[in-house]
Structures are given as structure tokens and as C-alpha cells.
mmCIF file of the N, C-alpha and C atoms, coordinates in Angstrom:
data_MODEL
# 
_entry.id   MODEL 
# 
loop_
_atom_site.group_PDB 
_atom_site.id 
_atom_site.type_symbol 
_atom_site.label_atom_id 
_atom_site.label_alt_id 
_atom_site.label_comp_id 
_atom_site.label_asym_id 
_atom_site.label_entity_id 
_atom_site.label_seq_id 
_atom_site.pdbx_PDB_ins_code 
_atom_site.Cartn_x 
_atom_site.Cartn_y 
_atom_site.Cartn_z 
_atom_site.occupancy 
_atom_site.B_iso_or_equiv 
_atom_site.pdbx_formal_charge 
_atom_site.auth_seq_id 
_atom_site.auth_comp_id 
_atom_site.auth_asym_id 
_atom_site.auth_atom_id 
_atom_site.pdbx_PDB_model_num 
ATOM 1   N N  . GLU A 1 1  ? 22.555 46.533 162.692 1.00 0.00 ? 1  GLU A N  1 
ATOM 2   C CA . GLU A 1 1  ? 22.996 47.600 161.788 1.00 0.00 ? 1  GLU A CA 1 
ATOM 3   C C  . GLU A 1 1  ? 23.652 46.978 160.593 1.00 0.00 ? 1  GLU A C  1 
ATOM 4   N N  . ALA A 1 2  ? 24.028 46.023 160.442 1.00 0.00 ? 2  ALA A N  1 
ATOM 5   C CA . ALA A 1 2  ? 24.656 45.189 159.242 1.00 0.00 ? 2  ALA A CA 1 
ATOM 6   C C  . ALA A 1 2  ? 23.850 44.509 158.605 1.00 0.00 ? 2  ALA A C  1 
ATOM 7   N N  . VAL A 1 3  ? 22.559 43.967 158.754 1.00 0.00 ? 3  VAL A N  1 
ATOM 8   C CA . VAL A 1 3  ? 21.423 43.468 158.434 1.00 0.00 ? 3  VAL A CA 1 
ATOM 9   C C  . VAL A 1 3  ? 20.920 44.379 157.588 1.00 0.00 ? 3  VAL A C  1 
ATOM 10  N N  . GLU A 1 4  ? 20.772 45.910 158.408 1.00 0.00 ? 4  GLU A N  1 
ATOM 11  C CA . GLU A 1 4  ? 19.755 47.145 157.768 1.00 0.00 ? 4  GLU A CA 1 
ATOM 12  C C  . GLU A 1 4  ? 21.032 47.422 156.403 1.00 0.00 ? 4  GLU A C  1 
ATOM 13  N N  . LEU A 1 5  ? 22.397 47.307 156.568 1.00 0.00 ? 5  LEU A N  1 
ATOM 14  C CA . LEU A 1 5  ? 22.982 47.724 155.645 1.00 0.00 ? 5  LEU A CA 1 
ATOM 15  C C  . LEU A 1 5  ? 22.929 46.730 154.341 1.00 0.00 ? 5  LEU A C  1 
ATOM 16  N N  . LEU A 1 6  ? 22.873 45.769 154.707 1.00 0.00 ? 6  LEU A N  1 
ATOM 17  C CA . LEU A 1 6  ? 22.804 44.583 153.817 1.00 0.00 ? 6  LEU A CA 1 
ATOM 18  C C  . LEU A 1 6  ? 21.279 45.100 152.985 1.00 0.00 ? 6  LEU A C  1 
ATOM 19  N N  . VAL A 1 7  ? 20.093 45.375 153.582 1.00 0.00 ? 7  VAL A N  1 
ATOM 20  C CA . VAL A 1 7  ? 18.737 45.351 152.812 1.00 0.00 ? 7  VAL A CA 1 
ATOM 21  C C  . VAL A 1 7  ? 18.941 46.297 151.847 1.00 0.00 ? 7  VAL A C  1 
ATOM 22  N N  . ASP A 1 8  ? 19.677 48.015 152.143 1.00 0.00 ? 8  ASP A N  1 
ATOM 23  C CA . ASP A 1 8  ? 19.983 48.686 151.833 1.00 0.00 ? 8  ASP A CA 1 
ATOM 24  C C  . ASP A 1 8  ? 20.653 48.628 150.637 1.00 0.00 ? 8  ASP A C  1 
ATOM 25  N N  . ALA A 1 9  ? 21.657 47.718 150.387 1.00 0.00 ? 9  ALA A N  1 
ATOM 26  C CA . ALA A 1 9  ? 22.598 47.411 149.511 1.00 0.00 ? 9  ALA A CA 1 
ATOM 27  C C  . ALA A 1 9  ? 22.111 46.550 148.244 1.00 0.00 ? 9  ALA A C  1 
ATOM 28  N N  . GLU A 1 10 ? 21.062 46.138 148.489 1.00 0.00 ? 10 GLU A N  1 
ATOM 29  C CA . GLU A 1 10 ? 20.422 44.520 147.925 1.00 0.00 ? 10 GLU A CA 1 
ATOM 30  C C  . GLU A 1 10 ? 19.480 45.650 147.057 1.00 0.00 ? 10 GLU A C  1 
ATOM 31  N N  . LEU A 1 11 ? 19.368 47.034 146.903 1.00 0.00 ? 11 LEU A N  1 
ATOM 32  C CA . LEU A 1 11 ? 18.760 48.085 146.311 1.00 0.00 ? 11 LEU A CA 1 
ATOM 33  C C  . LEU A 1 11 ? 19.551 48.316 145.226 1.00 0.00 ? 11 LEU A C  1 
ATOM 34  N N  . TYR A 1 12 ? 20.576 48.519 145.439 1.00 0.00 ? 12 TYR A N  1 
ATOM 35  C CA . TYR A 1 12 ? 21.769 48.956 144.540 1.00 0.00 ? 12 TYR A CA 1 
ATOM 36  C C  . TYR A 1 12 ? 22.634 47.968 143.650 1.00 0.00 ? 12 TYR A C  1 
ATOM 37  N N  . ALA A 1 13 ? 22.494 46.556 144.340 1.00 0.00 ? 13 ALA A N  1 
ATOM 38  C CA . ALA A 1 13 ? 23.420 46.004 143.513 1.00 0.00 ? 13 ALA A CA 1 
ATOM 39  C C  . ALA A 1 13 ? 22.300 44.481 143.747 1.00 0.00 ? 13 ALA A C  1 
ATOM 40  N N  . VAL A 1 14 ? 23.231 43.426 142.498 1.00 0.00 ? 14 VAL A N  1 
ATOM 41  C CA . VAL A 1 14 ? 22.427 42.338 142.443 1.00 0.00 ? 14 VAL A CA 1 
ATOM 42  C C  . VAL A 1 14 ? 23.514 41.230 142.572 1.00 0.00 ? 14 VAL A C  1 
ATOM 43  N N  . GLY A 1 15 ? 22.925 40.551 143.082 1.00 0.00 ? 15 GLY A N  1 
ATOM 44  C CA . GLY A 1 15 ? 23.649 39.265 143.403 1.00 0.00 ? 15 GLY A CA 1 
ATOM 45  C C  . GLY A 1 15 ? 23.175 38.248 144.429 1.00 0.00 ? 15 GLY A C  1 
ATOM 46  N N  . VAL A 1 16 ? 23.253 36.955 144.473 1.00 0.00 ? 16 VAL A N  1 
ATOM 47  C CA . VAL A 1 16 ? 22.725 36.309 145.674 1.00 0.00 ? 16 VAL A CA 1 
ATOM 48  C C  . VAL A 1 16 ? 24.092 36.178 146.877 1.00 0.00 ? 16 VAL A C  1 
ATOM 49  N N  . GLU A 1 17 ? 25.031 36.761 146.609 1.00 0.00 ? 17 GLU A N  1 
ATOM 50  C CA . GLU A 1 17 ? 26.104 36.837 147.497 1.00 0.00 ? 17 GLU A CA 1 
ATOM 51  C C  . GLU A 1 17 ? 25.539 38.094 148.862 1.00 0.00 ? 17 GLU A C  1 
ATOM 52  N N  . LEU A 1 18 ? 24.969 38.958 148.392 1.00 0.00 ? 18 LEU A N  1 
ATOM 53  C CA . LEU A 1 18 ? 24.186 39.429 149.443 1.00 0.00 ? 18 LEU A CA 1 
ATOM 54  C C  . LEU A 1 18 ? 23.178 39.068 150.564 1.00 0.00 ? 18 LEU A C  1 
ATOM 55  N N  . LEU A 1 19 ? 22.689 38.361 149.220 1.00 0.00 ? 19 LEU A N  1 
ATOM 56  C CA . LEU A 1 19 ? 21.366 37.451 150.254 1.00 0.00 ? 19 LEU A CA 1 
ATOM 57  C C  . LEU A 1 19 ? 22.173 36.369 151.227 1.00 0.00 ? 19 LEU A C  1 
ATOM 58  N N  . TYR A 1 20 ? 23.109 35.935 150.676 1.00 0.00 ? 20 TYR A N  1 
ATOM 59  C CA . TYR A 1 20 ? 23.956 34.760 152.089 1.00 0.00 ? 20 TYR A CA 1 
ATOM 60  C C  . TYR A 1 20 ? 24.355 35.534 152.739 1.00 0.00 ? 20 TYR A C  1 
ATOM 61  N N  . CYS A 1 21 ? 25.099 36.766 152.539 1.00 0.00 ? 21 CYS A N  1 
ATOM 62  C CA . CYS A 1 21 ? 25.604 37.618 153.600 1.00 0.00 ? 21 CYS A CA 1 
ATOM 63  C C  . CYS A 1 21 ? 24.405 38.203 154.787 1.00 0.00 ? 21 CYS A C  1 
ATOM 64  N N  . ARG A 1 22 ? 23.241 38.604 154.293 1.00 0.00 ? 22 ARG A N  1 
ATOM 65  C CA . ARG A 1 22 ? 22.232 38.879 154.923 1.00 0.00 ? 22 ARG A CA 1 
ATOM 66  C C  . ARG A 1 22 ? 21.654 37.603 156.110 1.00 0.00 ? 22 ARG A C  1 
ATOM 67  N N  . VAL A 1 23 ? 21.700 36.450 155.434 1.00 0.00 ? 23 VAL A N  1 
ATOM 68  C CA . VAL A 1 23 ? 21.041 35.232 156.330 1.00 0.00 ? 23 VAL A CA 1 
ATOM 69  C C  . VAL A 1 23 ? 22.207 35.101 157.742 1.00 0.00 ? 23 VAL A C  1 
ATOM 70  N N  . ALA A 1 24 ? 23.845 35.364 157.233 1.00 0.00 ? 24 ALA A N  1 
ATOM 71  C CA . ALA A 1 24 ? 24.536 35.034 158.433 1.00 0.00 ? 24 ALA A CA 1 
ATOM 72  C C  . ALA A 1 24 ? 24.567 36.400 159.428 1.00 0.00 ? 24 ALA A C  1 
ATOM 73  N N  . GLY A 1 25 ? 23.965 37.604 158.679 1.00 0.00 ? 25 GLY A N  1 
ATOM 74  C CA . GLY A 1 25 ? 23.834 38.534 159.442 1.00 0.00 ? 25 GLY A CA 1 
ATOM 75  C C  . GLY A 1 25 ? 22.611 38.207 160.421 1.00 0.00 ? 25 GLY A C  1 
ATOM 76  N N  . LEU A 1 26 ? 21.683 37.974 159.994 1.00 0.00 ? 26 LEU A N  1 
ATOM 77  C CA . LEU A 1 26 ? 20.461 37.625 160.337 1.00 0.00 ? 26 LEU A CA 1 
ATOM 78  C C  . LEU A 1 26 ? 20.661 36.174 161.639 1.00 0.00 ? 26 LEU A C  1 
ATOM 79  N N  . PHE A 1 27 ? 21.272 35.071 161.445 1.00 0.00 ? 27 PHE A N  1 
ATOM 80  C CA . PHE A 1 27 ? 21.305 34.397 162.288 1.00 0.00 ? 27 PHE A CA 1 
ATOM 81  C C  . PHE A 1 27 ? 22.545 34.666 163.409 1.00 0.00 ? 27 PHE A C  1 
ATOM 82  N N  . ALA A 1 28 ? 23.406 36.152 163.362 1.00 0.00 ? 28 ALA A N  1 
ATOM 83  C CA . ALA A 1 28 ? 24.068 36.367 164.205 1.00 0.00 ? 28 ALA A CA 1 
ATOM 84  C C  . ALA A 1 28 ? 23.277 37.597 165.256 1.00 0.00 ? 28 ALA A C  1 
ATOM 85  N N  . ALA A 1 29 ? 22.415 37.895 164.548 1.00 0.00 ? 29 ALA A N  1 
ATOM 86  C CA . ALA A 1 29 ? 21.569 39.020 165.430 1.00 0.00 ? 29 ALA A CA 1 
ATOM 87  C C  . ALA A 1 29 ? 20.173 37.797 165.931 1.00 0.00 ? 29 ALA A C  1 
ATOM 88  N N  . GLU A 1 30 ? 20.258 36.855 165.791 1.00 0.00 ? 30 GLU A N  1 
ATOM 89  C CA . GLU A 1 30 ? 19.327 35.802 166.476 1.00 0.00 ? 30 GLU A CA 1 
ATOM 90  C C  . GLU A 1 30 ? 17.906 36.311 165.791 1.00 0.00 ? 30 GLU A C  1 
ATOM 91  N N  . LYS A 1 31 ? 18.056 36.459 164.910 1.00 0.00 ? 31 LYS A N  1 
ATOM 92  C CA . LYS A 1 31 ? 16.947 36.685 164.091 1.00 0.00 ? 31 LYS A CA 1 
ATOM 93  C C  . LYS A 1 31 ? 16.401 35.338 163.022 1.00 0.00 ? 31 LYS A C  1 
ATOM 94  N N  . ARG A 1 32 ? 16.789 34.157 163.833 1.00 0.00 ? 32 ARG A N  1 
ATOM 95  C CA . ARG A 1 32 ? 16.437 32.908 163.327 1.00 0.00 ? 32 ARG A CA 1 
ATOM 96  C C  . ARG A 1 32 ? 15.620 32.458 161.911 1.00 0.00 ? 32 ARG A C  1 
ATOM 97  N N  . GLN A 1 33 ? 14.245 32.912 162.482 1.00 0.00 ? 33 GLN A N  1 
ATOM 98  C CA . GLN A 1 33 ? 13.081 32.798 161.552 1.00 0.00 ? 33 GLN A CA 1 
ATOM 99  C C  . GLN A 1 33 ? 13.189 33.367 160.113 1.00 0.00 ? 33 GLN A C  1 
ATOM 100 N N  . GLU A 1 34 ? 13.677 34.361 160.588 1.00 0.00 ? 34 GLU A N  1 
ATOM 101 C CA . GLU A 1 34 ? 13.881 35.150 159.109 1.00 0.00 ? 34 GLU A CA 1 
ATOM 102 C C  . GLU A 1 34 ? 15.236 34.873 158.410 1.00 0.00 ? 34 GLU A C  1 
ATOM 103 N N  . ALA A 1 35 ? 16.221 34.548 159.131 1.00 0.00 ? 35 ALA A N  1 
ATOM 104 C CA . ALA A 1 35 ? 17.246 34.109 158.522 1.00 0.00 ? 35 ALA A CA 1 
ATOM 105 C C  . ALA A 1 35 ? 17.118 32.925 157.600 1.00 0.00 ? 35 ALA A C  1 
ATOM 106 N N  . LEU A 1 36 ? 16.477 31.859 158.359 1.00 0.00 ? 36 LEU A N  1 
ATOM 107 C CA . LEU A 1 36 ? 15.839 30.624 157.476 1.00 0.00 ? 36 LEU A CA 1 
ATOM 108 C C  . LEU A 1 36 ? 15.303 31.013 156.776 1.00 0.00 ? 36 LEU A C  1 
ATOM 109 N N  . TYR A 1 37 ? 14.036 32.131 156.321 1.00 0.00 ? 37 TYR A N  1 
ATOM 110 C CA . TYR A 1 37 ? 13.379 32.387 155.194 1.00 0.00 ? 37 TYR A CA 1 
ATOM 111 C C  . TYR A 1 37 ? 14.172 32.466 154.484 1.00 0.00 ? 37 TYR A C  1 
ATOM 112 N N  . PHE A 1 38 ? 15.202 33.678 154.230 1.00 0.00 ? 38 PHE A N  1 
ATOM 113 C CA . PHE A 1 38 ? 15.853 34.242 153.532 1.00 0.00 ? 38 PHE A CA 1 
ATOM 114 C C  . PHE A 1 38 ? 17.230 33.270 152.932 1.00 0.00 ? 38 PHE A C  1 
ATOM 115 N N  . LEU A 1 39 ? 17.418 31.849 153.957 1.00 0.00 ? 39 LEU A N  1 
ATOM 116 C CA . LEU A 1 39 ? 18.280 30.953 153.345 1.00 0.00 ? 39 LEU A CA 1 
ATOM 117 C C  . LEU A 1 39 ? 17.475 30.478 152.155 1.00 0.00 ? 39 LEU A C  1 
ATOM 118 N N  . GLY A 1 40 ? 16.452 29.880 152.578 1.00 0.00 ? 40 GLY A N  1 
ATOM 119 C CA . GLY A 1 40 ? 15.707 29.157 151.822 1.00 0.00 ? 40 GLY A CA 1 
ATOM 120 C C  . GLY A 1 40 ? 15.508 29.977 150.174 1.00 0.00 ? 40 GLY A C  1 
ATOM 121 N N  . GLU A 1 41 ? 15.096 31.435 150.327 1.00 0.00 ? 41 GLU A N  1 
ATOM 122 C CA . GLU A 1 41 ? 15.167 32.356 148.793 1.00 0.00 ? 41 GLU A CA 1 
ATOM 123 C C  . GLU A 1 41 ? 16.734 32.167 148.416 1.00 0.00 ? 41 GLU A C  1 
ATOM 124 N N  . ALA A 1 42 ? 17.641 32.007 149.353 1.00 0.00 ? 42 ALA A N  1 
ATOM 125 C CA . ALA A 1 42 ? 19.216 32.497 148.578 1.00 0.00 ? 42 ALA A CA 1 
ATOM 126 C C  . ALA A 1 42 ? 19.658 30.774 147.868 1.00 0.00 ? 42 ALA A C  1 
ATOM 127 N N  . LEU A 1 43 ? 18.934 29.842 148.510 1.00 0.00 ? 43 LEU A N  1 
ATOM 128 C CA . LEU A 1 43 ? 19.222 28.447 148.137 1.00 0.00 ? 43 LEU A CA 1 
ATOM 129 C C  . LEU A 1 43 ? 18.455 28.268 146.803 1.00 0.00 ? 43 LEU A C  1 
ATOM 130 N N  . ALA A 1 44 ? 17.418 28.783 146.807 1.00 0.00 ? 44 ALA A N  1 
ATOM 131 C CA . ALA A 1 44 ? 16.516 28.744 145.389 1.00 0.00 ? 44 ALA A CA 1 
ATOM 132 C C  . ALA A 1 44 ? 17.017 29.322 144.394 1.00 0.00 ? 44 ALA A C  1 
ATOM 133 N N  . GLU A 1 45 ? 17.617 30.697 144.484 1.00 0.00 ? 45 GLU A N  1 
ATOM 134 C CA . GLU A 1 45 ? 18.278 31.215 143.520 1.00 0.00 ? 45 GLU A CA 1 
ATOM 135 C C  . GLU A 1 45 ? 19.548 30.710 143.466 1.00 0.00 ? 45 GLU A C  1 
ATOM 136 N N  . ASP A 1 46 ? 20.775 30.192 143.869 1.00 0.00 ? 46 ASP A N  1 
ATOM 137 C CA . ASP A 1 46 ? 21.601 30.318 143.673 1.00 0.00 ? 46 ASP A CA 1 
ATOM 138 C C  . ASP A 1 46 ? 22.215 28.659 144.869 1.00 0.00 ? 46 ASP A C  1 
ATOM 139 N N  . PHE A 1 47 ? 22.135 27.535 144.390 1.00 0.00 ? 47 PHE A N  1 
ATOM 140 C CA . PHE A 1 47 ? 22.307 26.911 145.628 1.00 0.00 ? 47 PHE A CA 1 
ATOM 141 C C  . PHE A 1 47 ? 23.773 26.710 145.985 1.00 0.00 ? 47 PHE A C  1 
ATOM 142 N N  . ASN A 1 48 ? 24.479 26.676 144.266 1.00 0.00 ? 48 ASN A N  1 
ATOM 143 C CA . ASN A 1 48 ? 25.970 26.152 144.564 1.00 0.00 ? 48 ASN A CA 1 
ATOM 144 C C  . ASN A 1 48 ? 27.003 27.305 145.486 1.00 0.00 ? 48 ASN A C  1 
ATOM 145 N N  . MET A 1 49 ? 26.343 28.724 145.727 1.00 0.00 ? 49 MET A N  1 
ATOM 146 C CA . MET A 1 49 ? 26.659 29.706 146.361 1.00 0.00 ? 49 MET A CA 1 
ATOM 147 C C  . MET A 1 49 ? 26.708 29.397 147.719 1.00 0.00 ? 49 MET A C  1 
ATOM 148 N N  . HIS A 1 50 ? 26.077 28.200 148.418 1.00 0.00 ? 50 HIS A N  1 
ATOM 149 C CA . HIS A 1 50 ? 25.704 28.089 149.748 1.00 0.00 ? 50 HIS A CA 1 
ATOM 150 C C  . HIS A 1 50 ? 26.899 28.112 150.507 1.00 0.00 ? 50 HIS A C  1 
ATOM 151 N N  . ALA A 1 51 ? 28.222 27.618 150.271 1.00 0.00 ? 51 ALA A N  1 
ATOM 152 C CA . ALA A 1 51 ? 29.134 27.659 150.393 1.00 0.00 ? 51 ALA A CA 1 
ATOM 153 C C  . ALA A 1 51 ? 29.727 28.603 151.698 1.00 0.00 ? 51 ALA A C  1 
ATOM 154 N N  . ALA A 1 52 ? 29.565 29.598 150.794 1.00 0.00 ? 52 ALA A N  1 
ATOM 155 C CA . ALA A 1 52 ? 29.981 31.405 151.408 1.00 0.00 ? 52 ALA A CA 1 
ATOM 156 C C  . ALA A 1 52 ? 29.171 31.707 152.282 1.00 0.00 ? 52 ALA A C  1 
ATOM 157 N N  . LEU A 1 53 ? 28.044 30.940 152.672 1.00 0.00 ? 53 LEU A N  1 
ATOM 158 C CA . LEU A 1 53 ? 27.642 31.225 153.922 1.00 0.00 ? 53 LEU A CA 1 
ATOM 159 C C  . LEU A 1 53 ? 28.311 30.221 155.128 1.00 0.00 ? 53 LEU A C  1 
ATOM 160 N N  . PHE A 1 54 ? 29.143 29.619 154.611 1.00 0.00 ? 54 PHE A N  1 
ATOM 161 C CA . PHE A 1 54 ? 29.602 28.554 155.646 1.00 0.00 ? 54 PHE A CA 1 
ATOM 162 C C  . PHE A 1 54 ? 31.145 29.456 155.980 1.00 0.00 ? 54 PHE A C  1 
ATOM 163 N N  . ASP A 1 55 ? 31.471 30.237 154.984 1.00 0.00 ? 55 ASP A N  1 
ATOM 164 C CA . ASP A 1 55 ? 32.720 30.827 155.110 1.00 0.00 ? 55 ASP A CA 1 
ATOM 165 C C  . ASP A 1 55 ? 32.646 32.112 155.960 1.00 0.00 ? 55 ASP A C  1 
ATOM 166 N N  . LEU A 1 56 ? 31.246 32.556 155.950 1.00 0.00 ? 56 LEU A N  1 
ATOM 167 C CA . LEU A 1 56 ? 30.935 33.337 156.703 1.00 0.00 ? 56 LEU A CA 1 
ATOM 168 C C  . LEU A 1 56 ? 30.714 33.179 157.870 1.00 0.00 ? 56 LEU A C  1 
ATOM 169 N N  . SER A 1 57 ? 30.120 32.113 158.671 1.00 0.00 ? 57 SER A N  1 
ATOM 170 C CA . SER A 1 57 ? 29.663 31.529 159.542 1.00 0.00 ? 57 SER A CA 1 
ATOM 171 C C  . SER A 1 57 ? 29.786 30.300 159.542 1.00 0.00 ? 57 SER A C  1 
ATOM 172 N N  . PRO A 1 58 ? 30.746 30.180 159.904 1.00 0.00 ? 58 PRO A N  1 
ATOM 173 C CA . PRO A 1 58 ? 31.423 28.402 159.873 1.00 0.00 ? 58 PRO A CA 1 
ATOM 174 C C  . PRO A 1 58 ? 30.551 27.535 161.139 1.00 0.00 ? 58 PRO A C  1 
ATOM 175 N N  . ASN A 1 59 ? 30.089 27.944 162.169 1.00 0.00 ? 59 ASN A N  1 
ATOM 176 C CA . ASN A 1 59 ? 28.929 27.554 163.078 1.00 0.00 ? 59 ASN A CA 1 
ATOM 177 C C  . ASN A 1 59 ? 27.550 26.483 162.250 1.00 0.00 ? 59 ASN A C  1 
ATOM 178 N N  . LEU A 1 60 ? 27.220 27.582 161.282 1.00 0.00 ? 60 LEU A N  1 
ATOM 179 C CA . LEU A 1 60 ? 26.109 27.045 160.553 1.00 0.00 ? 60 LEU A CA 1 
ATOM 180 C C  . LEU A 1 60 ? 26.204 25.978 159.900 1.00 0.00 ? 60 LEU A C  1 
ATOM 181 N N  . ARG A 1 61 ? 27.168 25.380 159.459 1.00 0.00 ? 61 ARG A N  1 
ATOM 182 C CA . ARG A 1 61 ? 27.591 24.280 158.928 1.00 0.00 ? 61 ARG A CA 1 
ATOM 183 C C  . ARG A 1 61 ? 26.896 22.907 159.818 1.00 0.00 ? 61 ARG A C  1 
ATOM 184 N N  . PHE A 1 62 ? 26.473 22.898 160.999 1.00 0.00 ? 62 PHE A N  1 
ATOM 185 C CA . PHE A 1 62 ? 26.342 22.274 162.135 1.00 0.00 ? 62 PHE A CA 1 
ATOM 186 C C  . PHE A 1 62 ? 24.998 22.470 162.330 1.00 0.00 ? 62 PHE A C  1 
ATOM 187 N N  . ASP A 1 63 ? 24.520 23.694 162.250 1.00 0.00 ? 63 ASP A N  1 
ATOM 188 C CA . ASP A 1 63 ? 23.080 23.753 162.350 1.00 0.00 ? 63 ASP A CA 1 
ATOM 189 C C  . ASP A 1 63 ? 21.872 22.648 161.728 1.00 0.00 ? 63 ASP A C  1 
ATOM 190 N N  . ARG A 1 64 ? 21.246 22.127 162.814 1.00 0.00 ? 64 ARG A N  1 
ATOM 191 C CA . ARG A 1 64 ? 20.385 21.292 162.112 1.00 0.00 ? 64 ARG A CA 1 
ATOM 192 C C  . ARG A 1 64 ? 19.029 21.907 160.956 1.00 0.00 ? 64 ARG A C  1 
ATOM 193 N N  . ASP A 1 65 ? 18.624 22.870 161.288 1.00 0.00 ? 65 ASP A N  1 
ATOM 194 C CA . ASP A 1 65 ? 17.369 23.519 160.071 1.00 0.00 ? 65 ASP A CA 1 
ATOM 195 C C  . ASP A 1 65 ? 18.527 24.103 158.677 1.00 0.00 ? 65 ASP A C  1 
ATOM 196 N N  . VAL A 1 66 ? 19.369 24.360 159.377 1.00 0.00 ? 66 VAL A N  1 
ATOM 197 C CA . VAL A 1 66 ? 20.491 24.565 157.882 1.00 0.00 ? 66 VAL A CA 1 
ATOM 198 C C  . VAL A 1 66 ? 20.834 23.887 157.184 1.00 0.00 ? 66 VAL A C  1 
ATOM 199 N N  . GLN A 1 67 ? 21.168 22.922 157.994 1.00 0.00 ? 67 GLN A N  1 
ATOM 200 C CA . GLN A 1 67 ? 21.453 21.211 157.013 1.00 0.00 ? 67 GLN A CA 1 
ATOM 201 C C  . GLN A 1 67 ? 20.084 20.836 156.535 1.00 0.00 ? 67 GLN A C  1 
ATOM 202 N N  . ILE A 1 68 ? 19.087 20.867 156.850 1.00 0.00 ? 68 ILE A N  1 
ATOM 203 C CA . ILE A 1 68 ? 17.601 20.282 156.456 1.00 0.00 ? 68 ILE A CA 1 
ATOM 204 C C  . ILE A 1 68 ? 17.067 21.502 155.087 1.00 0.00 ? 68 ILE A C  1 
ATOM 205 N N  . LEU A 1 69 ? 17.791 22.565 155.355 1.00 0.00 ? 69 LEU A N  1 
ATOM 206 C CA . LEU A 1 69 ? 17.327 23.426 154.237 1.00 0.00 ? 69 LEU A CA 1 
ATOM 207 C C  . LEU A 1 69 ? 18.120 23.185 153.081 1.00 0.00 ? 69 LEU A C  1 
ATOM 208 N N  . VAL A 1 70 ? 19.460 22.647 153.218 1.00 0.00 ? 70 VAL A N  1 
ATOM 209 C CA . VAL A 1 70 ? 19.927 22.584 152.309 1.00 0.00 ? 70 VAL A CA 1 
ATOM 210 C C  . VAL A 1 70 ? 19.854 21.321 151.778 1.00 0.00 ? 70 VAL A C  1 
ATOM 211 N N  . SER A 1 71 ? 19.868 20.457 152.605 1.00 0.00 ? 71 SER A N  1 
ATOM 212 C CA . SER A 1 71 ? 19.331 19.392 151.713 1.00 0.00 ? 71 SER A CA 1 
ATOM 213 C C  . SER A 1 71 ? 18.293 19.034 150.932 1.00 0.00 ? 71 SER A C  1 
ATOM 214 N N  . ILE A 1 72 ? 17.223 19.929 150.901 1.00 0.00 ? 72 ILE A N  1 
ATOM 215 C CA . ILE A 1 72 ? 16.373 20.103 150.302 1.00 0.00 ? 72 ILE A CA 1 
ATOM 216 C C  . ILE A 1 72 ? 16.243 20.707 148.794 1.00 0.00 ? 72 ILE A C  1 
ATOM 217 N N  . TYR A 1 73 ? 17.245 21.559 148.902 1.00 0.00 ? 73 TYR A N  1 
ATOM 218 C CA . TYR A 1 73 ? 17.596 22.163 147.517 1.00 0.00 ? 73 TYR A CA 1 
ATOM 219 C C  . TYR A 1 73 ? 18.717 21.533 147.060 1.00 0.00 ? 73 TYR A C  1 
ATOM 220 N N  . GLU A 1 74 ? 19.235 20.448 147.654 1.00 0.00 ? 74 GLU A N  1 
ATOM 221 C CA . GLU A 1 74 ? 20.529 19.723 147.103 1.00 0.00 ? 74 GLU A CA 1 
ATOM 222 C C  . GLU A 1 74 ? 20.011 19.450 145.792 1.00 0.00 ? 74 GLU A C  1 
# 
């Protein structure tokens, strides 16, 4: 439900913050492939904001696939 709300919010608001929130929600909903796709989009749009993802979901800091994506965009 939270992910659907974030998708709707992106229609009315601009900012990568919502995209990082969406990524955290997708990981929480166990939609890993979709989460990784949108993480790549978020990192490409604003890499420096990626720390917000770890504030929202600290365990993702240790996720191997997340680490790989972050290192690619670094």
C-alpha cells in the first residue's frame, strides 16, 4: 500500500527523495528486482542522496546488490 501511495505521490511532487522511499518500500515488500531497477534510476538522478535510503532501511547498507549498484554510480 505504501509503494502505491509513493507512485501516486510522484505524479504530484518532484524530487528524488520519493524515489528512494519507493526503493525502500519495494525492498520491504520483497519486490527486489523492481527495487534494484528503481535504485539505479535514483542513483543516476542524484547519487549524493543515496544515504537517505540507508536512513530509511539501514539493513540495505549491507546488501550485496545494493553495494554493487552504489559502487557503479559512485
